[in-house]
C-alpha positions as CSV (number, residue, x, y, z in Angstrom):
1,M,80.7,116.1,116.8
2,A,82.1,113.1,118.7
3,Q,83.3,111.6,115.4
4,Q,85.0,114.8,114.4
5,I,86.8,114.9,117.8
6,R,88.0,111.3,117.3
7,T,89.3,112.1,113.8
8,L,91.1,115.2,115.0
9,E,92.7,113.1,117.9
10,Q,93.9,110.5,115.4
11,E,95.4,113.1,113.2
12,N,97.0,114.8,116.2
13,A,98.6,111.4,117.2
14,R,99.9,110.9,113.7
15,L,101.5,114.4,113.7
16,R,103.1,113.6,117.1
17,E,104.6,110.4,115.6
18,D,105.9,112.4,112.6
19,L,107.5,115.0,115.0
20,A,109.2,112.2,117.0
21,I,110.6,110.7,113.8
22,F,112.0,114.1,112.6
23,E,113.5,114.7,116.0
24,N,115.2,111.3,115.8
25,M,116.5,112.1,112.4
26,L,118.0,115.4,113.5
27,A,119.6,113.8,116.6
28,A,121.0,110.8,114.7
29,E,124.5,110.0,113.7
30,P,125.8,111.3,110.3
31,R,123.3,110.4,107.6
32,G,125.5,108.1,105.6
33,A,125.8,105.7,108.6
34,Q,122.1,104.8,108.8
35,G,121.0,103.8,105.3
36,L,117.4,102.8,104.8
37,T,115.6,102.3,108.1
38,I,112.1,101.2,109.2
39,Q,110.5,103.0,112.1
40,R,107.1,102.9,113.8
41,F,106.1,99.6,112.3
42,K,102.6,98.6,113.5
43,F,100.3,95.8,112.5
44,D,96.9,96.0,114.2
45,P,93.5,94.3,113.6
46,D,91.1,96.4,111.7
47,A,87.3,96.8,112.3
48,V,86.5,93.9,109.8
49,P,87.5,90.4,111.1
50,G,90.5,89.1,109.2
51,E,91.7,92.5,108.1
52,F,94.9,94.1,109.6
53,R,96.2,97.6,109.1
54,S,99.9,98.0,108.6
55,R,101.7,101.2,109.3
56,L,105.4,102.1,109.0
57,V,107.7,104.9,108.3
58,L,110.7,104.6,106.0
59,I,113.7,106.9,106.3
60,N,116.3,107.1,103.6
61,G,119.4,108.3,105.5
62,T,122.0,107.6,102.9
63,R,121.3,110.3,100.3
64,R,121.5,114.0,101.0
65,E,120.4,115.0,97.5
66,R,116.8,114.7,96.5
67,T,116.9,111.4,94.7
68,E,113.9,109.1,94.2
69,T,114.4,105.4,95.0
70,P,111.9,102.9,93.6
71,C,111.1,100.5,96.4
72,R,108.7,97.6,97.2
73,L,107.5,96.0,100.4
74,E,107.0,92.4,101.3
75,F,105.2,91.1,104.4
76,L,105.7,87.7,105.9
77,V,102.8,87.0,108.3
78,T,103.1,84.0,110.6
79,V,99.6,82.7,111.5
80,Q,98.2,79.9,113.7
81,R,95.3,78.2,112.0
82,D,93.7,74.8,112.6
83,G,96.4,73.9,115.1
84,R,99.3,74.5,112.7
85,S,101.6,77.4,111.9
86,D,101.7,78.9,108.4
87,I,103.6,81.8,106.8
88,I,101.6,83.9,104.3
89,T,103.6,86.3,102.0
90,F,102.2,89.6,100.7
91,P,102.0,90.3,97.9
92,E,101.2,86.8,96.9
93,K,102.8,85.7,93.6
94,S,99.3,85.5,92.0
95,E,98.2,88.9,93.3
96,Q,97.3,91.1,90.5
97,D,97.4,94.4,92.5
98,A,101.1,94.0,93.6
99,S,101.5,97.7,92.6
100,R,100.1,98.7,96.0
101,F,103.3,97.3,97.5
102,R,105.5,99.5,95.3
103,F,106.3,103.2,95.8
104,V,109.0,105.8,95.3
105,L,111.0,106.7,98.4
106,R,112.6,110.1,98.8
107,Q,113.9,111.0,102.3
108,F,110.8,110.0,104.4
109,Q,107.8,107.9,103.5
110,R,104.8,106.9,105.6
111,V,103.3,103.6,104.2
112,E,99.9,102.4,105.3
113,G,97.7,99.6,104.0
114,V,95.3,96.8,104.8
115,L,96.1,93.1,104.5
116,K,93.3,90.5,104.4
117,L,93.7,87.1,106.2
118,S,91.3,84.4,107.1
119,P,89.1,85.6,110.0
120,E,90.1,82.3,111.9
121,A,93.8,83.0,111.6
122,R,95.7,84.2,114.7
123,V,98.7,86.4,113.8
124,S,101.8,85.5,115.9
125,N,104.5,87.4,114.0
126,V,104.9,89.8,111.1
127,Q,108.1,90.7,109.2
128,V,108.3,93.5,106.7
129,R,111.1,93.7,104.1
130,V,112.0,96.7,102.0
131,Y,113.7,96.1,98.6
132,E,115.2,98.8,96.4
133,G,114.5,98.5,92.7
134,A,114.8,95.0,91.4
135,A,117.1,93.8,94.2
136,T,116.6,90.3,95.5
137,Q,118.1,91.1,99.0
138,P,116.2,93.4,101.3
139,K,117.7,96.7,102.3
140,A,115.8,96.8,105.6
141,T,113.9,94.3,107.6
142,Q,111.9,94.5,110.8
143,A,109.8,91.9,112.7
144,I,107.1,92.4,115.4
145,R,104.7,90.4,117.4
146,P,101.3,92.1,117.2
147,G,99.7,92.8,120.5
148,S,103.0,92.8,122.5
């Protein structure tokens, strides 16, 4: 019963976030002025040491018609490890399952996933980049400091 209550509370929190996003979308300037935006970006430690859960919401404010835009995500994670700073990029060039970083964006898209790092690594900064199609320059970028 307690587990079910926790699950329902988590779902309620997610629905409240979605409502806040939709309210912001309705109150925003004309749609063409915003373009692709990242909102609610979070990067939190998961239950397993070295695993981090990423969550973000993408809003495509440039297109009124119902088009589908192929997109891909890239994460740059700055970690402190063994007294030095390193930047780890996801997906890694050798990563075979890079498809989990690709999706089709319509108007609104919630993106969640788990990134695995060394359990000894301390995350100091995370940047997410969103690319449209095969573009080499990101359409949207946001950086956060986890825990702040």
